[in-house]
C-alpha positions in Angstrom: 107.6 134.6 120.8 109.8 135.3 123.9 108.2 135.5 127.3 109.0 135.5 131.0 109.5 132.0 132.5 106.6 130.8 134.6 107.8 127.9 136.8 104.3 126.7 137.6 101.9 126.6 134.6 98.3 125.2 134.6 96.7 124.3 131.3 93.1 123.3 131.1 91.7 121.5 128.0 88.0 121.4 127.6 85.7 120.0 124.9 83.2 117.3 124.0 83.7 113.8 125.2 85.2 111.9 122.3 87.1 114.8 120.8 90.5 113.7 122.3 90.5 116.1 125.2 91.7 113.4 127.6 94.4 112.2 125.1 95.8 115.7 124.8 96.1 116.0 128.5 97.8 112.6 128.8 100.3 113.5 126.0 101.2 116.8 127.6 101.6 115.2 131.0 103.8 112.4 129.7 105.9 114.8 127.7 106.5 117.2 130.6 107.4 114.3 133.0 109.8 112.8 130.5 111.5 116.2 130.2 112.0 116.4 134.0 109.1 118.6 135.1 106.9 117.8 138.0 103.3 117.1 136.9 99.9 116.9 138.6 96.7 116.4 136.7 93.0 116.6 137.3 90.3 115.4 135.0 86.5 115.3 135.0 84.2 113.8 132.4 80.5 113.1 132.1 78.8 109.9 133.4 77.5 109.2 129.9 79.4 106.7 127.7 80.1 109.4 125.0 79.4 113.1 124.7 79.1 115.8 127.3 81.7 118.2 128.7 85.1 116.7 129.4 88.0 118.5 131.0 91.7 117.7 131.6 93.9 120.0 133.6 97.7 119.7 133.6 99.8 121.4 136.1 103.6 121.4 135.3 106.3 122.9 137.4 110.0 123.0 138.0 109.2 122.6 141.7 107.4 119.8 143.6 103.6 119.8 143.2 101.0 118.5 145.7 97.7 119.3 144.1 95.9 120.4 140.9 96.2 124.2 141.7 93.7 126.9 142.1 92.6 127.5 138.5 94.0 127.6 135.0 96.5 130.0 133.4 95.7 128.7 129.9 92.3 127.5 128.7 92.3 125.4 125.5 88.6 125.4 124.3 87.7 122.8 121.7 84.1 124.1 121.5 81.6 126.6 122.7 80.6 124.6 125.7 84.1 124.5 127.0 84.3 128.3 126.7 81.0 128.8 128.5 81.9 126.4 131.3 85.1 128.3 132.0 84.1 131.8 131.1 83.9 133.0 134.7 87.5 131.9 135.3 89.0 134.0 132.4 90.6 136.7 134.6 93.0 139.4 133.4 96.4 137.7 132.6 94.9 134.3 131.7 95.0 133.0 128.2 92.5 131.2 125.9 93.4 129.1 122.9 90.2 128.3 121.0 89.0 126.7 117.8 88.2 129.3 115.1 86.3 129.3 112.9 84.0 127.2 114.9 80.5 127.0 116.4 81.2 129.9 118.8 82.9 133.2 118.9 84.2 133.9 122.4 83.7 137.3 124.0 87.2 137.9 125.2 87.2 139.7 128.6 89.5 142.7 129.1 93.1 141.6 129.9 92.7 138.1 128.7 95.1 136.9 125.9 93.5 135.1 123.0 94.9 132.8 120.3 92.5 131.6 117.6 93.7 128.3 116.1 91.7 126.6 113.3 91.7 123.2 114.9 88.7 121.6 113.2 89.3 123.3 109.8 93.0 122.2 109.7 92.1 118.6 110.6 89.5 118.6 107.8 92.0 120.0 105.3 94.4 117.2 106.3 91.6 114.6 105.8 92.1 113.5 109.4 89.3 115.0 111.5 90.3 112.9 114.5 93.6 114.8 114.6 91.9 118.0 115.8 93.4 117.4 119.2 96.9 117.0 117.7 96.6 120.4 116.0 95.6 122.0 119.3 98.5 120.3 121.1 101.0 121.5 118.5 99.8 125.1 119.0 100.1 124.8 122.8 103.6 123.4 122.5 104.8 126.5 120.7 102.9 129.1 122.7 103.9 127.8 126.1 107.2 125.9 125.6 105.9 122.4 126.1 108.8 120.0 125.4 108.2 119.1 121.8 110.7 116.4 121.4 109.2 114.6 124.3 105.7 115.1 122.8 106.9 113.5 119.5 108.3 110.5 121.5 105.0 110.1 123.3 103.0 110.2 120.1 105.2 107.6 118.4 105.0 105.3 121.5 101.2 105.7 121.6 100.4 105.1 118.0 103.1 102.8 116.7 101.0 99.7 117.2 98.4 101.2 114.9 100.8 101.5 112.0 103.2 103.9 110.4 100.5 105.9 108.6 98.7 106.7 111.9 101.9 107.8 113.5 102.8 110.0 110.5 99.3 111.5 110.4 99.4 112.5 114.0 102.9 113.9 113.8 101.9 115.9 110.7 98.9 117.4 112.5 101.1 118.3 115.5 103.6 120.1 113.2 100.8 121.9 111.4 99.5 123.2 114.8 103.0 124.4 115.6 103.2 126.3 112.3 99.8 128.0 113.0 100.8 129.1 116.5 104.3 130.3 115.3 102.5 132.7 112.9 100.7 134.4 115.7 101.9 137.4 117.8 102.4 136.2 121.3 100.9 138.7 123.7 101.1 137.0 127.1 104.4 137.3 129.0 105.4 133.8 130.2 106.4 130.3 129.1 106.9 127.1 130.9 110.2 126.8 132.8 113.1 124.5 131.9 113.4 121.5 134.2 116.3 121.4 136.6 117.2 117.8 135.9 115.8 114.7 134.2 115.0 111.9 136.6 113.8 108.3 136.0 110.1 108.6 136.8 106.9 106.8 136.1 103.6 108.7 135.5 100.7 106.9 137.0 97.1 107.5 138.1 96.0 106.8 141.6 94.0 103.8 140.5 96.9 102.2 138.7 99.3 103.0 141.6 97.0 101.1 143.9 97.2 98.2 141.6 101.0 98.4 141.5 101.1 98.6 145.2 99.0 95.5 145.6 101.4 93.6 143.2 104.4 94.7 145.2 102.7 93.6 148.4 102.3 90.0 147.0 98.7 90.0 145.8 97.6 86.5 144.9 93.8 86.9 144.3 91.6 89.8 143.1 87.9 89.8 142.6 85.8 92.9 141.8 82.7 94.2 140.1 83.2 97.2 137.8 82.1 100.5 139.3 83.1 104.1 138.7 85.6 105.4 139.7 87.4 102.3 140.9 87.3 100.1 137.7 90.8 101.1 136.6 92.2 99.3 139.6 90.8 96.1 138.3 91.9 96.8 134.8 95.5 97.4 135.9 95.5 94.2 138.1 93.9 92.2 135.2 96.8 93.2 133.0 99.6 92.2 135.3 98.5 89.7 138.0 98.2 86.7 135.6 101.9 87.3 134.7 102.9 86.3 138.2 100.5 83.4 138.5 97.7 85.2 140.4 94.0 84.9 139.8 91.5 87.6 138.9 87.8 87.3 138.7 85.1 89.7 137.6 82.3 88.9 140.0 78.6 89.2 139.3 78.3 91.8 142.1 80.1 93.3 145.0 78.7 90.7 147.5 80.2 87.9 145.4 83.5 89.7 145.0 84.1 90.2 148.8 82.9 86.6 149.4 85.4 85.3 146.9 88.2 87.4 148.5 87.4 85.9 151.9 87.5 82.4 150.4 90.9 83.0 148.9 92.1 84.5 152.2 90.9 81.4 154.0 92.9 79.3 151.5 96.1 81.2 152.5 96.3 83.8 149.7 96.7 87.6 149.9 93.4 88.8 148.5 91.9 92.2 147.6 88.9 93.8 146.0 88.2 97.4 144.8 84.9 99.3 144.8 83.2 102.6 145.4 80.6 103.7 148.0 77.6 101.8 146.6 79.6 98.6 146.4 81.1 99.0 149.8 77.6 99.3 151.2 76.8 95.9 149.8 79.9 94.4 151.4 78.9 95.3 155.0 77.8 91.9 156.1 80.8 90.1 154.7 83.2 92.6 156.2 81.6 91.7 159.5 82.4 88.0 158.8 86.0 88.9 157.9 86.3 90.4 161.4 84.5 87.5 163.1 86.4 84.8 161.2 89.6 86.8 161.5 90.4 86.6 157.8 92.9 89.1 156.3 91.6 91.1 153.3 92.1 94.5 151.7 89.2 96.5 150.3 89.9 99.6 148.3 87.2 102.2 148.3 87.6 104.9 145.7 85.1 107.4 147.0 82.6 109.2 144.8 79.8 111.7 145.3 76.8 110.2 147.2 74.4 109.2 148.5 72.9 106.4 146.4 74.1 106.5 142.8 75.0 110.2 143.5 77.8 111.7 141.3 79.5 108.7 139.8 82.4 110.6 138.1 82.9 113.3 140.7 85.0 113.8 143.8 84.0 113.4 147.5 85.4 112.2 150.8 82.1 111.0 152.3 82.5 107.2 153.0 84.4 107.6 156.3 81.4 106.8 158.4 80.6 103.7 156.4 84.3 102.6 156.3 84.6 102.8 160.1 81.2 101.6 161.2 79.6 100.1 158.0 78.2 96.8 159.4 75.9 95.4 162.0 77.2 94.6 165.5 80.6 95.7 166.8 82.6 94.9 163.6 86.1 96.2 163.8 88.4 97.1 160.9 91.5 99.1 160.0 91.0 102.2 157.8 93.7 104.0 155.9 93.5 107.0 153.6 95.9 108.0 150.8 97.1 111.5 150.0 99.0 111.1 146.8 100.1 108.8 143.9 103.1 107.8 146.0 100.8 107.0 148.9 98.6 104.8 146.6 101.7 102.6 146.1 103.1 102.7 149.6 100.0 102.6 151.7 98.6 99.7 149.7 101.6 97.7 150.8 101.0 98.8 154.3 97.3 97.8 154.0 98.3 94.2 153.1 100.9 94.1 155.9 98.3 95.2 158.4 95.7 92.8 157.1 98.1 89.9 157.3 99.5 90.7 160.7 96.2 91.5 162.4 94.0 89.0 160.5 91.2 91.5 159.8 89.8 93.6 157.0 91.7 96.7 156.0 89.9 99.4 154.1 92.0 101.8 152.0 90.2 105.0 151.1 91.0 106.9 147.9 88.8 109.3 146.0 87.5 110.3 142.6 90.0 113.1 142.2 93.0 111.0 143.0 91.7 108.0 141.1 92.1 109.7 137.7 94.8 112.3 138.6 98.3 111.5 137.5 101.6 112.4 139.0 105.2 111.5 138.3 106.8 109.3 141.0 110.2 107.6 141.2 110.3 104.1 139.7 109.4 101.9 142.8 111.9 99.2 143.7 110.0 96.2 145.3 113.2 95.4 147.2 112.7 98.6 149.2 109.4 97.4 150.7 109.1 95.2 153.8 106.4 92.6 153.4 104.6 90.9 156.3 103.1 87.4 156.2 100.4 86.1 158.4 101.4 84.1 161.4 101.1 80.4 160.6 100.6 77.5 162.9 103.8 75.5 163.6 102.1 72.2 163.8 102.7 71.6 167.5 100.0 70.4 169.8 96.3 70.5 169.2 95.4 73.3 166.7 93.0 75.9 168.0 92.3 78.5 165.2 91.0 81.2 167.6 93.3 80.5 170.6 93.4 83.2 173.2 96.8 85.0 173.1 98.2 88.1 174.8 98.2 90.0 171.5 94.8 88.6 170.4 96.4 87.2 167.2 96.1 83.5 166.7 98.2 81.4 164.3 96.4 80.4 161.0 96.6 77.1 159.2 96.1 76.8 155.5 93.7 74.2 154.3 95.5 70.9 153.9 97.9 71.5 156.8 98.1 68.2 158.7 96.2 68.6 162.0 95.1 72.1 161.0 91.4 71.4 160.2 89.2 74.2 161.3 86.0 76.1 160.6 85.8 79.8 159.6 82.3 80.9 160.3 80.2 84.0 160.9 78.8 82.4 164.0 80.3 83.2 167.3 82.7 80.4 168.2 85.1 79.1 170.8 88.9 78.8 170.5 88.5 75.7 168.3 86.0 77.4 165.9 82.9 75.5 167.1 79.8 77.6 167.6 79.4 79.0 171.1 76.7 81.5 172.2 77.5 81.9 175.9 77.8 85.4 177.2 81.2 84.7 178.7 82.6 83.4 175.4 81.2 86.2 173.3 82.6 88.9 175.5 86.0 87.1 175.7 86.1 86.7 171.9 85.1 90.3 171.2 87.8 91.5 173.6 90.3 89.2 171.8 89.4 90.6 168.3 89.4 94.2 169.4 92.6 93.7 171.5 94.5 93.1 168.3 93.6 96.6 167.0 95.2 98.4 169.9 98.7 97.9 168.5 97.9 99.0 165.0 99.1 102.5 165.6 102.6 101.2 166.3 102.8 99.6 162.8 101.9 102.8 160.9 104.2 105.8 160.5 103.5 108.5 163.0 101.1 111.2 161.7 103.0 113.9 159.9 103.2 117.3 161.5 103.8 120.1 158.9 105.4 123.0 160.8 107.3 123.6 164.1 106.5 125.2 167.3 103.3 126.8 168.5 100.7 127.9 165.9 97.8 130.3 165.9 96.0 127.8 163.8 96.5 124.1 163.0 94.9 122.5 160.0 94.0 118.8 160.1 93.5 117.2 156.7 93.0 113.7 155.3 93.0 112.1 151.9 93.9 114.1 148.8 92.9 117.3 150.7 96.3 117.0 152.4 98.1 118.1 149.2 95.9 121.2 148.9 96.6 122.1 152.6 100.4 121.6 152.1 100.5 124.3 149.5 98.1 126.6 151.3 100.2 126.5 154.4 103.4 127.3 152.4 101.6 130.4 151.0 100.4 131.5 154.5 103.8 131.1 156.1 105.3 133.2 153.4 102.9 135.9 154.4 103.9 135.6 158.1 101.1 133.5 159.4 101.8 131.0 162.2 100.2 127.9 160.9 100.9 124.2 160.9 99.3 121.0 159.5 98.5 117.5 160.7 98.0 114.8 158.1 96.7 111.4 159.5 96.8 108.4 157.2 95.5 106.0 159.8 91.8 106.9 160.5 90.7 103.8 162.4 91.8 103.1 165.1 92.2 106.8 165.4 95.7 107.8 166.8 94.1 109.8 169.5 97.2 110.8 171.5 98.9 112.1 168.3 95.8 114.3 167.7 95.9 115.5 171.3 99.6 116.3 171.1 99.1 118.3 167.9 96.1 120.1 169.3 98.1 121.2 172.3 100.5 123.2 170.1 97.7 125.1 168.3 95.4 127.9 169.6 92.7 126.9 167.1 92.0 124.0 164.8 90.4 123.8 161.3 89.4 120.5 159.6 88.5 120.8 155.9 87.0 117.8 154.2 84.9 117.2 151.0 81.7 115.9 152.6 78.6 117.5 154.0 78.6 116.3 157.6 82.3 116.8 158.6 82.9 113.1 159.1 86.5 113.1 160.4 85.7 116.1 162.6 82.9 114.0 164.1 85.4 111.2 165.0 87.9 113.6 166.4 85.3 115.2 168.6 84.1 111.8 169.7 87.5 110.3 170.5 89.6 113.2 171.7 89.2 116.4 173.7 89.8 118.5 170.5 87.0 120.6 169.0 88.2 121.5 165.4 86.1 123.9 163.3 84.7 122.0 160.3 85.0 123.4 156.8 83.1 121.3 154.4 82.3 121.4 150.7 80.5 118.7 148.6 80.0 120.1 145.1 81.9 117.3 143.3 85.2 119.1 143.1 88.2 119.2 145.4 89.4 122.1 147.5 91.9 124.5 146.0 94.8 126.0 147.9 93.2 129.5 147.6 90.1 128.3 149.3 92.1 127.1 152.3 94.2 130.3 152.4 91.1 132.4 152.4 89.4 130.4 155.1 92.4 130.5 157.4 92.7 134.3 157.0 89.0 134.6 157.7 89.3 132.7 161.0 92.5 134.5 162.1 91.0 137.9 161.3 
């Protein structure tokens, strides 16, 4: 069973929703991370409650990973549908591990390595039909050198609360799968590499990492209405926020949730909600009020395929137009976008800091791919994060909530502060908060509110430039597409191409001068994004002199590095 070490291995598990596909992926991911490997996962599942095709892809490597990879090296097919869904990707050199005997007999393409494992039959013989996935995982651990001791640890941790019999049953199925695989003749030529070192890490999904970042930032109040693919943010916060004395409410709808968030912010609390595109659309009027009343708040938008109900469980980056301009009138807001699991923690803290300092709504954009993907990141130390609190009134003189200042930022007073009585209203108002509809006042107040935003760029890290010197082509990327572009540029440079990348995290206000400086170092520009209209490209063309070439897809799946590599070569040819 010896093979050539492959330092970067991608295993895709496919089957019926409810068969334990997602569990197997989680177990393998946790085991590889515990052993010291770098992991990046991608999963997709049907919008139905149960049933339908589910897929979990694990990428494990001895090197740093930035995305889910191009396609799989190993397919583990639980049923015929999983085989049919992935048949076109079974290229020479790839491997399939499949349930046999089963409801299907795969037609193995030339050059593809195949390992039949009686997953269902073995589970039946053990009187534990639900352990089919454990049999499969045991086989995979032998065939591809997945750290088995770590697998056993993860299984014990997962099932110990269900009793000793459940733990023993799953471990027995794992061992039986290992025995079945050990009896086979290994025909492929590689196994997963041995990690260089074992570091203290935590494996988190994007949604959970956003929840963790909010807690680090000092979250006091959270209200949300469940919506795919953002619900797990609320689930994570619900588990941990009460432990620190915070409040969580499941609102009756998204309008109620953002309204409650603004009420909590008015009361002096750090407040947040999470949603997806349809929910963000409903929040438009209240986001305008947050800007008008100068109330800090953080809104997390985990983007999914649209428009309307669209593709609830699929990936897209198509809410940028709405995030920047979703509301009536000139309603300003700050918009950030996350690249990775680490970003989900770090930029959530930044979002709260900006909301508190500039007293306005901050929208944090994630996406369906990153929401459910998991990566290993170092254990975050809250002491390493600088937290910003809103400027509060010092109690001197007559309080004017919306006093004109050079920065545009006016001190806030919490309810109950002696002398700090004021009104927060959606109506236009004067410095004291009383309604005022004069042309002069409205223009002055709008100038005040937007003047604040001019300094935001100074409170966000400068946009990262990936590469030095002049380039034949520069690639601008945002959101989780950045990780794909990182790897693509590494491959292209290894082949001698002069390419560089630009990865903005602040999308509104757009750091226009940084875009201009990057564009000046490149002969041509490419901007890939997962939406139909090329939304960031639209803003770049509108607010800078740059004219990047758009490269858009919107099929519900993210880009792969190979797609970016091929597009760059096509342009430079």
